[in-house]
VEXSE-867349 format. One line per field, with one value per residue (C-alpha): residue in three letters; residue number from 1; x, y, z. Coordinates in steps of 0.5 Angstrom, whole numbers. Layout:
% VEXSE-867349
resn = (ALA  ...)
resi = (NUM  ...)
x = (X  ...)
y = (Y  ...)
z = (Z  ...)
END
This chain:
% VEXSE-867349
resn = (MET  ILE  ARG  ALA  ASP  VAL  TYR  ASN  LEU  LYS  GLY  THR  TYR  LYS  MET  ILE  GLU  ILE  LYS  ASN  LEU  TYR  LYS  SER  TYR  GLU  GLN  LEU  GLU  VAL  LEU  ASN  ASP  ILE  SER  PHE  ASN  ILE  ASP  LYS  GLY  ASP  ILE  PHE  GLY  ILE  ILE  GLY  GLN  SER  GLY  ALA  GLY  LYS  SER  THR  LEU  LEU  ARG  CYS  LEU  ASN  GLY  LEU  GLU  THR  PHE  GLN  LYS  GLY  GLU  VAL  ILE  VAL  ASP  HIS  GLN  PRO  ILE  SER  SER  LEU  ASN  LYS  LYS  GLU  LEU  SER  TYR  ILE  GLN  LYS  GLU  MET  GLY  MET  ILE  PHE  GLN  ASN  PHE  ASN  LEU  LEU  ASN  ARG  LEU  ASN  VAL  TYR  ASP  ASN  ILE  ALA  LEU  PRO  LEU  LYS  PHE  TRP  LYS  GLN  ASN  PRO  LYS  SER  GLU  GLU  ASN  LYS  LYS  ARG  ILE  ASP  GLU  LEU  LEU  LYS  LEU  VAL  GLY  LEU  GLU  ASP  LYS  SER  GLN  ALA  TYR  PRO  ARG  GLN  LEU  SER  GLY  GLY  GLN  LYS  GLN  ARG  VAL  ALA  ILE  ALA  ARG  ALA  LEU  VAL  LEU  ASN  PRO  LYS  ILE  LEU  LEU  CYS  ASP  GLU  ALA  THR  SER  ALA  LEU  ASP  PRO  GLN  ILE  THR  ARG  ASP  ILE  LEU  ASN  LEU  LEU  GLN  LYS  ILE  ASN  LYS  GLU  LEU  ASP  ILE  THR  ILE  VAL  VAL  VAL  THR  HIS  GLN  MET  GLU  VAL  ILE  LYS  GLN  ILE  CYS  ASN  LYS  VAL  ALA  PHE  LEU  LYS  ASP  GLY  HIS  VAL  LEU  SER  VAL  GLY  LYS  PRO  GLU  ASP  LEU  PHE  VAL  GLY  PRO  ASP  LYS  GLU  ILE  GLN  LYS  PHE  ILE  GLY  ASP  ASP  ILE  GLU  ILE  LEU  PRO  THR  THR  GLY  LYS  ASN  ILE  LYS  LEU  PHE  PHE  THR  ASN  ASN  ASN  ALA  LYS  SER  HIS  THR  ILE  THR  ASP  LEU  ALA  ARG  THR  LEU  ASN  ILE  ASP  PHE  ASP  ILE  CYS  GLN  GLY  LYS  LEU  GLU  ASN  PHE  ARG  GLY  SER  MET  LEU  GLY  SER  LEU  ILE  ILE  ASN  VAL  GLU  LEU  ALA  ASP  TYR  PRO  ALA  VAL  GLN  GLN  TYR  LEU  ASN  ASP  HIS  GLN  ILE  GLY  TRP  GLU  GLU  ILE  GLY)
resi = (1  2  3  4  5  6  7  8  9  10  11  12  13  14  15  16  17  18  19  20  21  22  23  24  25  26  27  28  29  30  31  32  33  34  35  36  37  38  39  40  41  42  43  44  45  46  47  48  49  50  51  52  53  54  55  56  57  58  59  60  61  62  63  64  65  66  67  68  69  70  71  72  73  74  75  76  77  78  79  80  81  82  83  84  85  86  87  88  89  90  91  92  93  94  95  96  97  98  99  100  101  102  103  104  105  106  107  108  109  110  111  112  113  114  115  116  117  118  119  120  121  122  123  124  125  126  127  128  129  130  131  132  133  134  135  136  137  138  139  140  141  142  143  144  145  146  147  148  149  150  151  152  153  154  155  156  157  158  159  160  161  162  163  164  165  166  167  168  169  170  171  172  173  174  175  176  177  178  179  180  181  182  183  184  185  186  187  188  189  190  191  192  193  194  195  196  197  198  199  200  201  202  203  204  205  206  207  208  209  210  211  212  213  214  215  216  217  218  219  220  221  222  223  224  225  226  227  228  229  230  231  232  233  234  235  236  237  238  239  240  241  242  243  244  245  246  247  248  249  250  251  252  253  254  255  256  257  258  259  260  261  262  263  264  265  266  267  268  269  270  271  272  273  274  275  276  277  278  279  280  281  282  283  284  285  286  287  288  289  290  291  292  293  294  295  296  297  298  299  300  301  302  303  304  305  306  307  308  309  310  311  312  313  314  315  316  317  318  319  320  321  322  323  324  325  326  327  328  329  330  331  332  333  334  335  336)
x = (-61  -55  -55  -49  -48  -46  -39  -34  -30  -25  -30  -29  -36  -39  -40  -43  -45  -47  -51  -52  -53  -57  -58  -60  -63  -68  -64  -57  -54  -50  -49  -49  -49  -44  -43  -37  -37  -34  -31  -31  -25  -23  -21  -24  -23  -27  -23  -24  -25  -30  -37  -35  -41  -37  -40  -47  -45  -43  -50  -53  -50  -53  -60  -59  -60  -65  -63  -68  -65  -60  -59  -55  -54  -51  -50  -54  -60  -62  -63  -69  -73  -73  -78  -76  -75  -71  -67  -65  -62  -58  -56  -54  -49  -46  -42  -40  -35  -35  -30  -33  -33  -40  -39  -44  -40  -45  -43  -36  -33  -36  -43  -41  -39  -45  -50  -52  -53  -58  -62  -63  -65  -60  -57  -50  -48  -50  -44  -44  -44  -39  -34  -35  -34  -28  -25  -26  -23  -17  -17  -17  -12  -17  -17  -15  -20  -27  -29  -26  -31  -30  -27  -21  -19  -15  -17  -14  -17  -24  -24  -22  -28  -32  -29  -30  -38  -38  -36  -40  -46  -41  -42  -39  -38  -35  -36  -31  -33  -27  -25  -18  -19  -19  -13  -5  -1  2  -5  -7  -2  -4  -11  -10  -6  -12  -17  -12  -12  -19  -20  -15  -17  -24  -25  -29  -30  -28  -30  -26  -29  -23  -20  -13  -8  -4  -10  -11  -4  -3  -9  -13  -13  -18  -20  -26  -24  -30  -31  -37  -41  -38  -33  -27  -23  -24  -18  -12  -9  -2  -5  -9  -5  2  -1  -2  -9  -9  -15  -12  -5  -8  -12  -6  -2  3  5  10  16  20  23  28  26  30  30  24  21  19  15  16  11  14  8  9  10  17  19  24  27  33  29  34  40  38  36  42  46  42  42  48  46  46  40  38  33  29  24  22  17  17  11  10  3  3  10  12  15  12  12  14  21  22  28  30  33  36  32  36  35  28  25  30  28  20  21  25  20  14  18  19  12  14  8  10  8  11  11  11)
y = (-434  -430  -424  -423  -416  -418  -420  -414  -414  -419  -424  -422  -423  -417  -418  -411  -406  -399  -395  -387  -388  -381  -381  -375  -373  -368  -362  -365  -369  -375  -379  -376  -380  -385  -391  -396  -404  -409  -415  -422  -423  -416  -412  -406  -399  -393  -388  -380  -375  -375  -373  -376  -381  -387  -390  -388  -391  -398  -398  -397  -404  -408  -405  -402  -395  -393  -389  -384  -385  -390  -398  -402  -409  -415  -421  -419  -418  -410  -408  -404  -409  -414  -415  -415  -423  -423  -417  -421  -427  -422  -419  -426  -426  -420  -420  -413  -411  -404  -400  -401  -408  -408  -414  -416  -416  -421  -426  -430  -430  -437  -434  -427  -431  -435  -429  -429  -437  -435  -430  -435  -440  -445  -448  -446  -452  -457  -461  -457  -450  -452  -454  -448  -443  -447  -447  -439  -439  -442  -438  -431  -434  -434  -442  -441  -435  -438  -438  -431  -424  -418  -414  -419  -418  -413  -408  -413  -419  -416  -414  -421  -424  -419  -421  -429  -427  -423  -430  -435  -435  -436  -430  -428  -421  -418  -410  -407  -400  -396  -403  -401  -394  -395  -400  -398  -399  -406  -409  -405  -409  -416  -414  -413  -419  -423  -420  -421  -429  -429  -426  -431  -437  -436  -433  -427  -421  -415  -408  -403  -396  -392  -385  -389  -389  -395  -399  -398  -399  -405  -409  -406  -408  -402  -396  -391  -384  -380  -372  -369  -375  -375  -380  -377  -383  -390  -395  -398  -395  -394  -391  -386  -384  -384  -379  -372  -371  -365  -367  -374  -370  -366  -371  -375  -369  -370  -362  -359  -356  -350  -351  -347  -341  -342  -347  -352  -356  -363  -368  -375  -381  -388  -393  -401  -399  -396  -396  -401  -398  -394  -388  -382  -385  -387  -380  -377  -381  -381  -374  -372  -367  -365  -364  -363  -368  -363  -368  -375  -380  -387  -392  -399  -401  -409  -410  -405  -399  -393  -386  -379  -375  -368  -366  -359  -358  -352  -348  -350  -358  -357  -359  -365  -368  -367  -371  -376  -377  -377  -382  -387  -386  -383  -380  -372  -365  -359  -356  -348)
z = (-65  -64  -69  -74  -72  -65  -68  -70  -77  -73  -71  -64  -60  -57  -50  -48  -53  -51  -57  -56  -49  -45  -38  -34  -27  -28  -31  -29  -35  -33  -40  -47  -53  -50  -55  -55  -55  -50  -53  -50  -46  -45  -39  -40  -37  -36  -33  -32  -26  -20  -23  -31  -30  -30  -24  -27  -34  -30  -26  -33  -36  -30  -30  -23  -27  -32  -38  -43  -49  -53  -51  -47  -50  -46  -49  -55  -50  -50  -43  -44  -47  -41  -36  -29  -29  -35  -32  -26  -30  -34  -27  -25  -31  -28  -22  -18  -13  -10  -7  0  0  2  7  12  19  22  17  17  10  8  9  6  -1  0  0  -8  -7  -2  -6  -12  -7  -7  -1  0  4  -2  -4  -10  -8  -2  -7  -11  -5  -3  -10  -10  -3  -6  -12  -8  -3  3  4  12  13  11  19  20  20  16  23  23  16  12  7  1  4  5  -3  -4  -1  -5  -11  -9  -7  -14  -18  -14  -19  -25  -28  -35  -33  -27  -26  -21  -19  -16  -13  -11  -9  -2  -2  -1  -8  -6  -4  -11  -15  -12  -13  -20  -21  -18  -23  -29  -27  -26  -33  -36  -32  -32  -39  -35  -38  -34  -34  -29  -27  -24  -23  -22  -28  -25  -26  -33  -35  -31  -33  -39  -46  -48  -44  -45  -43  -40  -38  -36  -39  -46  -48  -51  -53  -54  -55  -53  -46  -50  -56  -51  -46  -50  -55  -56  -54  -49  -45  -43  -42  -37  -34  -32  -30  -36  -36  -40  -36  -38  -45  -49  -52  -58  -64  -64  -59  -61  -57  -60  -58  -57  -58  -59  -66  -65  -58  -59  -66  -63  -65  -62  -64  -71  -72  -69  -74  -80  -80  -77  -72  -65  -61  -53  -49  -45  -42  -42  -39  -40  -37  -36  -40  -39  -39  -45  -43  -47  -46  -50  -50  -52  -56  -58  -65  -69  -73  -79  -77  -76  -84  -84  -77  -79  -85  -82  -76  -82  -86  -80  -78  -71  -67  -66  -65  -64  -57  -57)
END
């Protein structure tokens, strides 16, 4: 029987629930009161600087790390209450890929992909498993590399092998630990496109740990921002990163350049709600005022151009501009 509370208010199935998670190594606090949900079908990003606790959190999700307080519930099963055998079956449902690929150099591509099958005492040469591996080779674009060895592959090809290996047991969840950090930008984009394809075609929930903003912007529909073992924000990437949170602005390097010392400097935030509303031209026409554009930044979030703009207005025009922005529900803040 599936608990009713594994569904959120919108009826979306909660694939992973993290509740008040606490983890420390002796006196070193790594995770403190971590709480959020990952829904079925999400591509969920966990982002933060090195040492924020991202990889430790990921390893807590599949039981590779224990924790002192709180709970991780995977597919409505609490991790802490499972015995070793039960935990191994949960781990079978969670494929994992790493930054350094973790391929065995003495094995060819086919046998590297087949490794999890051998661990579960399945015959990788059976017709069923051979068909499965051939399908995965096609999915990741390596049909002609099945007999190649890791030393003969590029970094992107090695990561594709690692992805196929993580999928060979038909998992419900794919965990990615800095999976693109060792790759160049173009190969990173190709791997991220592959992950989106896997998410859509195989209906697999994906959790991505990264410190790369490009990863979050390109594929994630939700993100948790970690700092020093705490969750500072959880939500849609466009809401978190195109917004006024100072810690997030600092993380992404959204520094304010030199601004005018007269008048009022106002930073406008363009989200999916107002990105196509011709805000600037409408503001000028409606209020019949002039203002200077001081600084702007637009970024591509899964096909939507979102960002921020700083304008400088005369002191006399400031109340009217403030009222206009509030009336049109445009996010803004005054910049000193």
